[in-house]
All heavy atoms as an XYZ file, in Angstrom:
931
protein
N       0.849     -1.186      0.000
C       0.000      0.000      0.000
C       0.885      1.236      0.000
O       1.652      1.441      0.922
C      -0.932      0.027      1.219
C      -1.707      1.316      1.250
C      -1.857     -1.181      1.191
N       0.747      2.049     -1.017
C       1.594      3.229     -1.120
C       0.824      4.437     -1.633
O      -0.022      4.319     -2.501
C       2.758      2.959     -2.077
C       3.830      2.039     -1.536
C       5.002      1.937     -2.475
O       4.833      1.922     -3.690
N       6.202      1.871     -1.926
N       1.143      5.578     -1.053
C       0.653      6.856     -1.526
C       1.853      7.781     -1.636
O       2.576      7.969     -0.664
C      -0.375      7.451     -0.554
C      -1.705      6.718     -0.408
C      -2.499      7.283      0.747
C      -2.501      6.792     -1.691
N       2.071      8.321     -2.807
C       3.232      9.159     -3.054
C       2.779     10.533     -3.506
O       2.332     10.707     -4.640
C       4.115      8.515     -4.113
C       5.409      9.258     -4.379
C       6.395      9.125     -3.251
O       6.518      8.063     -2.638
N       7.102     10.195     -2.940
N       2.927     11.520     -2.618
C       2.560     12.893     -2.948
C       3.738     13.609     -3.587
O       4.903     13.361     -3.233
C       2.114     13.636     -1.700
N       3.446     14.519     -4.507
C       4.496     15.272     -5.178
C       3.929     16.598     -5.677
O       2.719     16.798     -5.704
C       5.064     14.468     -6.345
O       4.054     14.226     -7.312
N       4.854     17.487     -6.079
C       4.448     18.739     -6.690
C       4.496     19.950     -5.790
O       4.201     21.062     -6.237
N       4.860     19.767     -4.545
C       4.956     20.901     -3.648
C       6.114     21.814     -4.030
O       6.963     21.461     -4.845
N       6.142     22.999     -3.451
C       7.218     23.925     -3.743
C       6.934     25.295     -3.168
O       6.039     25.466     -2.330
N       7.709     26.260     -3.637
C       7.585     27.644     -3.180
C       6.833     28.454     -4.234
O       7.162     28.404     -5.422
C       8.981     28.234     -2.967
C       9.055     29.722     -2.601
C       8.387     29.975     -1.258
C      10.509     30.182     -2.593
N       5.832     29.192     -3.793
C       5.039     30.008     -4.702
C       4.689     31.323     -4.010
O       4.562     31.362     -2.773
C       3.764     29.246     -5.143
C       2.865     28.934     -3.956
C       3.003     29.992     -6.218
N       4.540     32.365     -4.779
C       4.174     33.657     -4.214
C       2.678     33.726     -3.931
O       1.879     33.039     -4.569
C       4.554     34.775     -5.174
C       6.048     35.029     -5.271
C       6.370     36.265     -6.084
O       5.625     36.652     -6.965
N       7.503     36.897     -5.788
N       2.335     34.543     -2.987
C       0.920     34.751     -2.671
C       0.162     35.184     -3.927
O       0.665     35.996     -4.709
C       0.771     35.795     -1.571
N      -1.007     34.601     -4.103
C      -1.803     34.863     -5.294
C      -1.538     33.905     -6.429
O      -2.284     33.881     -7.413
N      -0.493     33.106     -6.287
C      -0.132     32.161     -7.326
C      -0.878     30.846     -7.227
O      -1.773     30.676     -6.384
N      -0.497     29.923     -8.096
C      -1.153     28.619     -8.167
C      -0.142     27.490     -8.113
O       1.022     27.666     -8.471
C      -1.958     28.502     -9.474
O      -2.979     29.467     -9.545
N      -0.622     26.353     -7.680
C       0.206     25.160     -7.608
C      -0.724     23.954     -7.677
O      -1.836     23.986     -7.135
C       0.995     25.143     -6.304
C       2.215     24.224     -6.203
C       3.284     24.634     -7.204
C       2.780     24.269     -4.781
N      -0.267     22.898     -8.346
C      -1.042     21.665     -8.409
C      -0.209     20.535     -7.852
O       0.897     20.276     -8.333
C      -1.442     21.356     -9.851
C      -2.397     20.179     -9.981
C      -2.878     20.029    -11.411
C      -3.933     18.948    -11.563
N      -4.433     18.850    -12.961
N      -0.707     19.891     -6.831
C      -0.013     18.754     -6.251
C      -0.751     17.469     -6.596
O      -1.947     17.484     -6.881
C       0.169     18.907     -4.727
C      -1.171     19.121     -4.022
C       1.117     20.074     -4.433
C      -1.033     19.217     -2.490
N       0.015     16.385     -6.602
C      -0.524     15.097     -7.028
C      -0.231     14.033     -5.988
O       0.697     14.166     -5.177
C       0.123     14.668     -8.348
O      -0.045     15.642     -9.346
N      -0.998     12.981     -6.063
C      -0.785     11.837     -5.177
C      -1.045     10.571     -5.975
O      -2.185     10.312     -6.383
C      -1.706     11.912     -3.973
S      -1.593     10.495     -2.870
N       0.010      9.818     -6.192
C      -0.100      8.560     -6.921
C      -0.272      7.426     -5.929
O       0.465      7.331     -4.943
C       1.146      8.342     -7.766
N      -1.245      6.572     -6.198
C      -1.549      5.486     -5.277
C      -1.394      4.139     -5.974
O      -1.539      4.030     -7.186
C      -2.967      5.641     -4.755
N      -1.093      3.149     -5.179
C      -1.108      1.788     -5.720
C      -2.555      1.411     -5.992
O      -3.465      1.936     -5.362
C      -0.488      0.813     -4.721
O      -1.238      0.803     -3.523
N      -2.753      0.500     -6.927
C      -4.114      0.147     -7.317
C      -4.919     -0.363     -6.138
O      -6.081     -0.040     -5.979
C      -4.096     -0.898     -8.422
C      -5.487     -1.348     -8.855
C      -5.418     -2.336     -9.992
N      -4.876     -1.722    -11.192
C      -4.747     -2.365    -12.350
N      -5.111     -3.616    -12.445
N      -4.253     -1.759    -13.401
N      -4.277     -1.111     -5.276
C      -4.988     -1.681     -4.130
C      -5.485     -0.572     -3.204
O      -6.550     -0.653     -2.622
C      -4.064     -2.631     -3.358
C      -4.733     -3.250     -2.151
C      -3.793     -4.186     -1.422
N      -4.382     -4.737     -0.227
C      -3.756     -5.542      0.607
N      -2.533     -5.904      0.367
N      -4.362     -5.997      1.676
N      -4.655      0.494     -3.069
C      -5.046      1.600     -2.204
C      -6.184      2.383     -2.807
O      -7.078      2.842     -2.125
C      -3.853      2.539     -1.990
O      -2.775      1.795     -1.486
C      -4.202      3.655     -1.038
N      -6.121      2.563     -4.124
C      -7.014      3.482     -4.798
C      -8.368      2.877     -5.090
O      -9.375      3.578     -5.164
C      -6.348      3.921     -6.099
C      -6.705      5.296     -6.542
C      -6.241      6.400     -5.857
C      -7.498      5.495     -7.656
C      -6.560      7.681     -6.271
C      -7.820      6.775     -8.074
C      -7.347      7.870     -7.387
N      -8.397      1.570     -5.266
C      -9.587      0.920     -5.739
C     -10.756      1.108     -4.788
O     -10.687      0.734     -3.624
C      -9.309     -0.580     -5.912
O     -10.463     -1.237     -6.340
N     -11.810      1.755     -5.267
C     -13.052      1.939     -4.517
C     -12.908      2.820     -3.278
O     -13.786      2.828     -2.416
C     -13.639      0.594     -4.091
C     -14.025     -0.242     -5.280
O     -14.484      0.283     -6.276
N     -13.816     -1.542     -5.179
N     -11.799      3.537     -3.161
C     -11.597      4.373     -1.979
C     -11.885      5.845     -2.238
O     -11.478      6.381     -3.271
C     -10.151      4.263     -1.488
C      -9.848      2.919     -0.884
O      -9.386      2.022     -1.566
N     -10.118      2.779      0.398
N     -12.545      6.477     -1.282
C     -12.568      7.923     -1.269
C     -11.160      8.411     -0.941
O     -10.373      7.706     -0.310
N     -10.831      9.608     -1.416
C      -9.496     10.156     -1.180
C      -9.615     11.551     -0.585
O     -10.595     12.270     -0.835
C      -8.718     10.227     -2.490
C      -8.457      8.881     -3.153
S      -7.344      7.827     -2.199
C      -5.803      8.768     -2.330
N      -8.599     11.914      0.181
C      -8.629     13.236      0.791
C      -7.256     13.869      0.838
O      -6.235     13.193      0.718
N      -7.277     15.176      0.986
C      -6.058     15.950      1.249
C      -6.206     16.615      2.612
O      -7.260     17.188      2.936
C      -5.854     17.031      0.186
C      -5.381     16.530     -1.135
C      -6.138     16.286     -2.250
C      -4.040     16.223     -1.513
N      -5.359     15.848     -3.277
C      -4.050     15.803     -2.859
C      -2.811     16.276     -0.840
C      -2.898     15.423     -3.546
C      -1.663     15.901     -1.520
C      -1.714     15.485     -2.852
N      -5.149     16.528      3.379
C      -5.054     17.201      4.666
C      -3.774     18.020      4.660
O      -2.897     17.812      3.821
C      -5.025     16.177      5.806
C      -6.334     15.453      6.002
C      -6.732     14.451      5.131
C      -7.168     15.780      7.065
C      -7.946     13.786      5.300
C      -8.376     15.113      7.251
C      -8.753     14.126      6.359
N      -3.639     18.919      5.605
C      -2.414     19.697      5.712
C      -2.068     19.941      7.169
O      -2.933     19.926      8.042
C      -2.531     21.022      4.959
C      -3.514     22.008      5.556
C      -3.663     23.228      4.646
N      -4.586     24.225      5.200
C      -4.982     25.314      4.558
N      -4.540     25.558      3.309
N      -5.808     26.173      5.123
N      -0.786     20.167      7.381
C      -0.309     20.431      8.741
C       0.740     21.523      8.691
O       1.807     21.339      8.084
C       0.252     19.166      9.373
C       0.590     19.320     10.845
C       0.818     17.980     11.522
O       1.037     16.952     10.868
N       0.754     17.973     12.843
N       0.427     22.633      9.308
C       1.363     23.738      9.406
C       2.215     23.568     10.666
O       1.805     22.863     11.602
C       0.599     25.062      9.463
N       3.385     24.189     10.717
C       4.252     24.052     11.886
C       3.532     24.454     13.172
O       2.911     25.519     13.246
C       5.403     25.016     11.584
C       5.442     25.078     10.091
C       4.006     24.990      9.656
N       3.596     23.569     14.148
C       2.996     23.863     15.438
C       1.492     23.710     15.505
O       0.873     24.011     16.533
N       0.900     23.230     14.421
C      -0.550     23.072     14.390
C      -0.933     21.622     14.133
O      -0.120     20.826     13.679
C      -1.159     23.979     13.315
C      -0.980     25.465     13.590
C      -1.745     26.295     12.586
C      -1.647     27.780     12.892
N      -2.429     28.613     11.937
N      -2.186     21.315     14.402
C      -2.680     19.969     14.153
C      -2.991     19.787     12.663
O      -3.238     20.751     11.941
C      -3.935     19.706     14.980
C      -3.689     19.687     16.477
C      -4.924     19.284     17.253
O      -6.006     19.206     16.662
O      -4.803     19.030     18.467
N      -2.999     18.536     12.245
C      -3.362     18.223     10.867
C      -4.841     18.549     10.655
O      -5.679     18.216     11.488
C      -3.086     16.756     10.573
C      -3.123     16.397      9.113
C      -2.586     14.987      8.871
N      -1.187     14.879      9.283
C      -0.424     13.820      9.040
N      -0.928     12.790      8.349
N       0.817     13.780      9.444
N      -5.138     19.199      9.549
C      -6.506     19.612      9.289
C      -6.964     19.196      7.896
O      -6.166     19.050      6.970
C      -6.645     21.138      9.426
C      -5.864     21.941      8.419
C      -6.126     23.438      8.520
O      -6.837     23.884      9.426
O      -5.604     24.172      7.651
N      -8.253     19.032      7.783
C      -8.873     18.632      6.528
C      -8.799     19.770      5.512
O      -8.981     20.939      5.858
C     -10.333     18.268      6.787
C     -11.166     18.094      5.552
C     -10.992     16.983      4.744
C     -12.111     19.036      5.207
C     -11.766     16.818      3.613
C     -12.886     18.883      4.083
C     -12.720     17.771      3.273
N      -8.556     19.392      4.248
C      -8.540     20.371      3.166
C      -9.648     20.064      2.146
O     -10.484     20.913      1.855
C      -7.169     20.387      2.464
C      -7.205     21.324      1.260
C      -6.071     20.785      3.437
N      -9.623     18.842      1.606
C     -10.584     18.494      0.558
C     -10.716     16.977      0.468
O      -9.796     16.252      0.844
C     -10.148     19.052     -0.790
N     -11.861     16.525     -0.042
C     -12.085     15.094     -0.204
C     -12.920     14.848     -1.450
O     -13.678     15.724     -1.897
C     -12.778     14.518      1.024
N     -12.760     13.624     -1.984
C     -13.480     13.261     -3.198
C     -13.899     11.800     -3.100
O     -13.163     10.963     -2.572
C     -12.597     13.516     -4.439
C     -13.378     13.332     -5.733
C     -11.346     12.641     -4.412
C     -12.640     13.869     -6.962
N     -15.079     11.500     -3.604
C     -15.577     10.132     -3.567
C     -14.894      9.272     -4.628
O     -14.179      9.789     -5.495
C     -17.091     10.137     -3.787
O     -17.390     10.702     -5.050
N     -15.131      7.973     -4.569
C     -14.457      7.037     -5.464
C     -14.687      7.384     -6.930
O     -13.756      7.392     -7.714
C     -14.957      5.627     -5.161
C     -14.904      4.649     -6.304
C     -15.936      3.922     -6.803
C     -13.760      4.274     -7.081
N     -15.499      3.126     -7.834
C     -14.178      3.317     -8.033
C     -12.411      4.664     -7.067
C     -13.305      2.741     -8.944
C     -11.545      4.077     -7.979
C     -12.001      3.136     -8.905
N     -15.898      7.707     -7.304
C     -16.166      8.011     -8.711
C     -15.979      9.484     -9.046
O     -16.162      9.889    -10.187
C     -17.580      7.566     -9.069
C     -17.778      6.066     -8.985
C     -19.122      5.643     -9.549
N     -19.337      4.217     -9.407
C     -18.871      3.303    -10.249
N     -18.169      3.693    -11.304
N     -19.114      2.029    -10.048
N     -15.634     10.264     -8.036
C     -15.391     11.684     -8.278
C     -16.641     12.534     -8.336
O     -16.558     13.737     -8.586
N     -17.794     11.929     -8.090
C     -19.033     12.682     -8.219
C     -19.359     13.563     -7.031
O     -20.226     14.432     -7.105
N     -18.653     13.337     -5.949
C     -18.907     14.111     -4.736
C     -17.593     14.655     -4.197
O     -16.626     13.908     -4.019
C     -19.578     13.229     -3.679
O     -19.745     13.932     -2.470
N     -17.561     15.952     -3.983
C     -16.380     16.586     -3.397
C     -16.831     17.516     -2.272
O     -17.971     18.000     -2.261
C     -15.600     17.420     -4.429
O     -16.461     18.434     -4.975
C     -15.087     16.551     -5.566
N     -15.969     17.742     -1.340
C     -16.217     18.793     -0.362
C     -14.905     19.341      0.157
O     -13.856     18.697      0.045
C     -17.161     18.357      0.762
C     -16.734     17.151      1.515
N     -16.873     15.875      1.038
C     -16.184     17.028      2.747
C     -16.419     15.033      1.942
N     -16.000     15.699      2.978
N     -15.005     20.558      0.688
C     -13.832     21.347      1.014
C     -13.960     22.005      2.380
O     -15.057     22.298      2.856
C     -13.651     22.461     -0.032
C     -13.472     21.951     -1.441
C     -14.572     21.730     -2.266
C     -12.200     21.681     -1.944
C     -14.416     21.249     -3.558
C     -12.025     21.206     -3.235
C     -13.138     20.991     -4.032
O     -12.972     20.512     -5.310
N     -12.814     22.261      2.966
C     -12.783     23.094      4.166
C     -13.189     24.511      3.773
O     -12.906     24.963      2.656
C     -11.387     23.094      4.772
N     -13.834     25.201      4.671
C     -14.277     26.566      4.369
C     -13.109     27.472      3.993
O     -13.256     28.375      3.171
C     -15.010     27.151      5.582
C     -16.379     26.525      5.788
O     -16.893     25.886      4.852
O     -16.926     26.674      6.895
N     -11.953     27.203      4.555
C     -10.794     28.067      4.335
C     -10.255     27.989      2.913
O      -9.520     28.884      2.480
C      -9.685     27.727      5.327
O      -9.296     26.374      5.182
N     -10.600     26.923      2.178
C     -10.075     26.762      0.816
C     -11.176     26.744     -0.230
O     -10.872     26.707     -1.440
C      -9.224     25.488      0.692
C      -8.127     25.465      1.745
C     -10.081     24.229      0.775
N     -12.412     26.762      0.190
C     -13.526     26.671     -0.742
C     -13.483     27.835     -1.737
O     -13.281     28.988     -1.361
C     -14.840     26.693      0.042
C     -16.037     26.169     -0.709
C     -17.229     26.017      0.214
C     -17.000     24.969      1.277
N     -18.169     24.775      2.163
N     -13.625     27.500     -3.015
C     -13.559     28.513     -4.062
C     -12.161     28.778     -4.575
O     -11.989     29.447     -5.594
N     -11.143     28.268     -3.878
C      -9.755     28.464     -4.304
C      -9.078     27.146     -4.700
O      -8.221     27.139     -5.570
C      -8.942     29.118     -3.184
C      -9.460     30.471     -2.748
C      -8.493     31.157     -1.787
N      -8.324     30.416     -0.541
C      -7.152     29.940     -0.107
N      -6.056     30.130     -0.822
N      -7.081     29.288      1.052
N      -9.449     26.058     -4.028
C      -8.841     24.749     -4.283
C      -9.841     23.842     -4.991
O     -11.051     23.920     -4.751
C      -8.424     24.093     -2.981
C      -7.254     24.736     -2.280
C      -6.745     25.965     -2.654
C      -6.647     24.077     -1.215
C      -5.677     26.535     -2.001
C      -5.569     24.630     -0.548
C      -5.091     25.863     -0.936
N      -9.298     22.946     -5.818
C     -10.133     21.967     -6.509
C      -9.484     20.599     -6.424
O      -8.331     20.429     -6.828
C     -10.321     22.348     -7.980
O     -10.883     23.661     -8.082
C     -11.257     21.353     -8.668
N     -10.223     19.637     -5.909
C      -9.734     18.263     -5.852
C     -10.321     17.497     -7.029
O     -11.478     17.706     -7.421
C     -10.112     17.586     -4.509
C      -9.431     16.225     -4.381
C     -11.622     17.490     -4.335
C      -9.578     15.582     -3.004
N      -9.505     16.627     -7.601
C      -9.961     15.794     -8.709
C      -9.195     14.482     -8.675
O      -8.219     14.340     -7.930
C      -9.737     16.506    -10.049
O      -8.358     16.765    -10.264
N      -9.636     13.537     -9.490
C      -8.945     12.253     -9.530
C      -9.043     11.666    -10.918
O      -9.995     11.918    -11.666
C      -9.509     11.293     -8.484
C     -10.943     10.879     -8.699
C     -11.487     10.120     -7.480
N     -10.796      8.858     -7.258
C     -10.833      8.174     -6.100
N     -11.525      8.658     -5.084
N     -10.201      7.033     -5.990
N      -8.032     10.870    -11.245
C      -7.999     10.125    -12.490
C      -7.831      8.663    -12.107
O      -6.719      8.220    -11.788
C      -6.847     10.615    -13.370
C      -6.824      9.944    -14.736
O      -7.414      8.855    -14.880
O      -6.216     10.504    -15.650
N      -8.918      7.931    -12.114
C      -8.863      6.542    -11.651
C      -8.049      5.654    -12.572
O      -7.503      4.640    -12.142
C     -10.279      5.992    -11.477
C     -10.974      6.595    -10.267
O     -10.357      7.253     -9.426
N     -12.287      6.408    -10.181
N      -7.959      6.016    -13.831
C      -7.148      5.235    -14.764
C      -5.668      5.336    -14.424
O      -4.885      4.429    -14.711
C      -7.388      5.701    -16.192
N      -5.294      6.440    -13.790
C      -3.896      6.658    -13.411
C      -3.664      6.484    -11.913
O      -2.548      6.710    -11.433
C      -3.456      8.068    -13.824
C      -3.461      8.313    -15.315
C      -2.974      9.719    -15.642
C      -2.950      9.954    -17.144
N      -2.480     11.329    -17.490
N      -4.723      6.108    -11.196
C      -4.612      5.941     -9.739
C      -4.016      7.186     -9.080
O      -3.143      7.090     -8.201
C      -3.754      4.716     -9.393
C      -4.405      3.422     -9.799
O      -5.616      3.339     -9.962
N      -3.602      2.402    -10.006
N      -4.471      8.331     -9.489
C      -3.895      9.591     -9.026
C      -4.996     10.564     -8.609
O      -6.033     10.659     -9.281
C      -3.018     10.223    -10.117
O      -1.987      9.300    -10.490
C      -2.365     11.503     -9.619
N      -4.741     11.256     -7.528
C      -5.632     12.325     -7.075
C      -4.834     13.625     -7.084
O      -3.623     13.629     -6.825
C      -6.210     12.017     -5.679
C      -5.122     11.903     -4.631
C      -7.248     13.041     -5.285
N      -5.519     14.704     -7.416
C      -4.867     15.999     -7.563
C      -5.506     17.036     -6.641
O      -6.661     16.916     -6.247
C      -5.001     16.501     -9.005
C      -4.511     15.531    -10.046
C      -5.387     14.654    -10.693
C      -3.162     15.478    -10.401
C      -4.947     13.766    -11.650
C      -2.708     14.591    -11.365
C      -3.602     13.737    -11.982
O      -3.156     12.852    -12.925
N      -4.721     18.062     -6.356
C      -5.255     19.233     -5.667
C      -4.731     20.465     -6.383
O      -3.532     20.773     -6.310
C      -4.846     19.248     -4.197
C      -5.494     20.354     -3.362
C      -7.004     20.118     -3.235
C      -4.851     20.449     -1.980
N      -5.615     21.136     -7.090
C      -5.280     22.396     -7.749
C      -5.516     23.518     -6.760
O      -6.632     23.676     -6.253
C      -6.150     22.597     -8.990
C      -5.964     23.939     -9.671
C      -4.605     24.087    -10.324
O      -4.137     23.178    -10.999
N      -3.972     25.243    -10.134
N      -4.481     24.293     -6.501
C      -4.558     25.357     -5.510
C      -4.335     26.698     -6.194
O      -3.258     26.929     -6.755
C      -3.518     25.132     -4.412
C      -3.656     23.777     -3.720
S      -2.437     23.511     -2.418
C      -0.960     23.293     -3.402
N      -5.337     27.542     -6.160
C      -5.266     28.867     -6.759
C      -5.404     29.945     -5.691
O      -5.857     29.672     -4.577
C      -6.380     29.026     -7.805
C      -6.271     28.026     -8.944
O      -5.141     27.794     -9.409
O      -7.307     27.481     -9.360
N      -5.033     31.154     -6.054
C      -5.131     32.286     -5.127
C      -4.520     31.944     -3.769
O      -5.121     32.171     -2.716
C      -6.595     32.708     -4.959
O      -7.166     33.051     -6.200
N      -3.346     31.379     -3.820
C      -2.700     30.907     -2.593
C      -2.377     32.058     -1.645
O      -2.048     33.177     -2.075
C      -1.445     30.130     -2.929
C      -1.715     28.693     -3.404
C      -0.518     28.142     -4.166
C      -2.054     27.796     -2.222
N      -2.461     31.755     -0.370
C      -2.198     32.717      0.693
C      -1.072     32.192      1.576
O      -0.868     30.973      1.663
C      -3.454     32.916      1.544
C      -4.692     33.322      0.781
C      -5.905     33.368      1.699
C      -7.161     33.744      0.934
N      -8.357     33.780      1.826
N      -0.357     33.076      2.257
C       0.702     32.606      3.163
C       0.192     31.604      4.193
O       0.933     30.678      4.569
C       1.186     33.904      3.822
C       0.943     34.952      2.782
C      -0.349     34.546      2.125
N      -1.046     31.739      4.616
C      -1.593     30.807      5.614
C      -1.881     29.420      5.039
O      -2.231     28.505      5.784
C      -2.861     31.381      6.256
C      -3.907     31.861      5.282
C      -3.825     33.366      5.045
O      -2.705     33.896      4.879
O      -4.901     34.014      5.006
N      -1.708     29.255      3.735
C      -1.823     27.927      3.129
C      -0.521     27.133      3.251
O      -0.472     25.953      2.892
C      -2.190     28.028      1.643
C      -3.580     28.605      1.423
O      -4.506     28.225      2.171
O      -3.735     29.425      0.496
N       0.524     27.788      3.734
C       1.805     27.111      3.909
C       1.676     25.949      4.881
O       1.206     26.119      6.014
C       2.869     28.108      4.424
O       3.106     29.098      3.420
C       4.170     27.391      4.758
N       2.069     24.768      4.423
C       1.934     23.553      5.239
C       2.515     22.367      4.473
O       2.806     22.470      3.278
C       0.468     23.286      5.565
N       2.649     21.275      5.176
C       2.891     19.997      4.519
C       1.521     19.407      4.175
O       0.657     19.302      5.045
C       3.676     19.030      5.419
C       3.818     17.667      4.731
C       5.045     19.605      5.754
N       1.353     19.057      2.917
C       0.079     18.528      2.441
C       0.182     17.009      2.319
O       1.122     16.491      1.691
C      -0.287     19.155      1.106
C      -0.808     20.561      1.262
C       0.036     21.608      1.609
C      -2.161     20.844      1.086
C      -0.443     22.900      1.784
C      -2.660     22.122      1.239
C      -1.797     23.150      1.594
O      -2.281     24.426      1.765
N      -0.793     16.329      2.901
C      -0.832     14.876      2.907
C      -2.057     14.377      2.147
O      -3.167     14.892      2.337
C      -0.913     14.341      4.326
C       0.264     14.682      5.210
C       0.274     15.845      5.969
C       1.364     13.828      5.283
C       1.361     16.158      6.781
C       2.454     14.129      6.085
C       2.441     15.296      6.835
O       3.510     15.596      7.636
N      -1.843     13.358      1.323
C      -2.983     12.680      0.735
C      -3.280     11.432      1.563
O      -2.388     10.898      2.226
C      -2.751     12.316     -0.726
S      -1.381     11.187     -1.012
N      -4.520     11.015      1.507
C      -4.925      9.862      2.299
C      -6.053      9.122      1.606
O      -6.845      9.717      0.878
C      -5.374     10.310      3.687
N      -6.094      7.812      1.848
C      -7.147      6.964      1.297
C      -8.130      6.616      2.405
O      -7.725      6.176      3.493
C      -6.549      5.690      0.705
N      -9.405      6.819      2.113
C     -10.440      6.576      3.114
C     -10.778      5.089      3.217
O     -10.507      4.306      2.315
C     -11.695      7.368      2.753
N     -11.405      4.724      4.342
C     -11.837      3.342      4.549
C     -13.032      2.997      3.663
O     -13.266      1.839      3.361
C     -12.231      3.144      6.011
C     -11.125      3.458      6.986
C     -11.612      3.326      8.430
N     -10.681      3.933      9.367
C      -9.621      3.297      9.848
N      -9.381      2.066      9.498
N      -8.809      3.919     10.695
N     -13.767      3.999      3.247
C     -14.957      3.780      2.441
C     -14.792      4.431      1.068
O     -13.780      5.052      0.782
C     -16.183      4.358      3.152
O     -16.161      5.767      3.067
N     -15.839      4.303      0.256
C     -15.800      4.906     -1.077
C     -16.166      6.392     -1.066
O     -16.091      7.046     -2.094
C     -16.748      4.154     -2.013
O     -18.081      4.247     -1.533
N     -16.536      6.894      0.108
C     -16.917      8.293      0.206
C     -15.764      9.113      0.753
O     -15.008      8.660      1.600
C     -18.125      8.446      1.128
C     -19.345      7.728      0.609
C     -19.677      6.465      1.083
C     -20.145      8.303     -0.359
C     -20.790      5.797      0.612
C     -21.255      7.639     -0.852
C     -21.564      6.390     -0.360
O     -22.662      5.725     -0.839
N     -15.631     10.318      0.303
C     -14.663     11.226      0.889
C     -15.164     11.687      2.234
O     -16.357     11.753      2.467
N     -14.271     12.003      3.125
C     -14.652     12.392      4.478
C     -13.749     13.522      4.956
O     -12.595     13.625      4.547
C     -14.529     11.194      5.424
O     -14.641     11.595      6.770
N     -14.269     14.338      5.835
C     -13.465     15.407      6.423
C     -12.845     14.972      7.751
O     -12.131     15.757      8.372
C     -14.335     16.646      6.644
O     -15.372     16.339      7.556
N     -13.117     13.736      8.153
C     -12.672     13.257      9.457
C     -11.389     12.461      9.302
O     -11.342     11.463      8.585
C     -13.754     12.398     10.125
C     -15.024     13.228     10.289
C     -13.272     11.859     11.460
C     -16.210     12.438     10.767
N     -10.375     12.882      9.999
C      -9.057     12.270      9.879
C      -9.091     10.780     10.186
O      -8.443      9.976      9.513
C      -8.093     13.000     10.804
C      -6.602     12.739     10.676
C      -5.837     14.012     11.002
C      -6.167     11.623     11.601
N      -9.861     10.389     11.175
C      -9.917      8.982     11.602
C     -10.574      8.079     10.569
O     -10.484      6.850     10.676
C     -10.652      8.872     12.925
N     -11.221      8.658      9.560
C     -11.852      7.856      8.508
C     -10.855      7.393      7.449
O     -11.229      6.680      6.527
C     -12.968      8.651      7.831
C     -14.189      8.805      8.718
O     -14.317      8.027      9.689
O     -15.023      9.689      8.437
N      -9.616      7.799      7.595
C      -8.584      7.453      6.623
C      -7.586      6.487      7.253
O      -7.144      6.681      8.390
C      -7.855      8.716      6.148
C      -8.756      9.617      5.333
C      -9.644     10.496      5.966
C      -8.739      9.576      3.944
C     -10.493     11.300      5.216
C      -9.573     10.385      3.197
C     -10.446     11.241      3.838
O     -11.285     12.038      3.100
N      -7.233      5.455      6.504
C      -6.325      4.467      7.063
C      -4.996      4.356      6.320
O      -4.106      3.616      6.768
C      -7.005      3.090      7.142
C      -7.563      2.626      5.818
O      -7.693      3.400      4.878
N      -7.899      1.356      5.726
N      -4.851      5.051      5.205
C      -3.572      5.064      4.508
C      -3.175      6.509      4.227
O      -3.997      7.315      3.775
C      -3.644      4.284      3.200
C      -3.918      2.813      3.384
C      -5.077      2.230      2.896
C      -3.022      1.993      4.077
C      -5.334      0.889      3.076
C      -3.277      0.647      4.256
C      -4.436      0.102      3.752
O      -4.695     -1.233      3.936
N      -1.898      6.784      4.485
C      -1.408      8.158      4.354
C      -0.129      8.194      3.535
O       0.718      7.290      3.639
C      -1.122      8.746      5.743
C      -2.368      8.951      6.540
C      -3.024      8.024      7.295
C      -3.122     10.159      6.637
N      -4.146      8.585      7.854
C      -4.225      9.892      7.480
C      -2.964     11.438      6.104
C      -5.177     10.866      7.793
C      -3.907     12.404      6.425
C      -5.002     12.109      7.252
N       0.006      9.254      2.738
C       1.248      9.485      2.029
C       2.242     10.208      2.919
O       1.952     10.561      4.065
N       3.411     10.469      2.369
C       4.496     11.048      3.166
C       4.432     12.568      3.252
O       5.122     13.153      4.062
C       5.858     10.617      2.589
C       6.417     11.504      1.496
C       5.641     11.410      0.188
O       4.691     10.658      0.043
N       6.052     12.198     -0.784
N       3.607     13.200      2.446
C       3.475     14.647      2.512
C       4.372     15.371      1.535
O       5.463     14.903      1.182
N       3.893     16.520      1.083
C       4.685     17.390      0.220
C       4.538     18.818      0.738
O       3.436     19.266      1.077
C       4.244     17.269     -1.256
O       5.119     18.023     -2.092
C       2.815     17.720     -1.487
N       5.656     19.536      0.815
C       5.674     20.859      1.430
C       5.273     21.928      0.420
O       5.841     22.023     -0.667
C       7.062     21.162      1.983
C       7.265     22.560      2.584
C       6.345     22.777      3.782
C       8.726     22.748      2.972
N       4.306     22.737      0.820
C       3.887     23.902      0.037
C       4.186     25.146      0.858
O       3.721     25.266      2.007
C       2.383     23.845     -0.302
C       1.928     25.127     -0.972
C       2.096     22.631     -1.186
N       4.975     26.045      0.288
C       5.333     27.281      0.964
C       4.854     28.461      0.129
O       5.204     28.563     -1.050
C       6.852     27.376      1.173
O       7.308     26.224      1.889
C       7.204     28.629      1.961
N       4.061     29.315      0.744
C       3.530     30.487      0.050
C       4.162     31.730      0.669
O       3.980     31.998      1.865
C       2.001     30.560      0.157
C       1.467     31.741     -0.659
C       1.366     29.253     -0.317
N       4.900     32.455     -0.132
C       5.570     33.658      0.355
C       4.691     34.884      0.149
O       3.928     34.971     -0.814
C       6.895     33.840     -0.363
O       6.673     34.047     -1.754
N       4.824     35.818      1.070
C       4.000     37.045      1.006
C       4.664     38.123      0.172
O       5.817     38.022     -0.201
C       3.733     37.559      2.412
O       4.955     37.793      3.069
């Protein structure tokens, strides 16, 4: 079971970045997927989630209208497009596979986690 996040980096405030998470087929199959983030000194928090077929998505209020989660099941990959980035979006971003086919905002609903990718937004 593997989740490999990539695409993080340094971007200026107002800019955009797209991060990806490649999963093994066993991890991805029939699983809802989510993105969480953890800033220094803070707890890990929910960012976005998507259902197995991609028909249902939901977002944290702090990113709604700026971030878009999507998935390509043929490539076993989930994406997070981040636009209008703010310095407070700076964090390590983690992808995770849910226990069910539905995306969830609850951390405990996820049983597989990637290693994280660092996103830094400069002011």
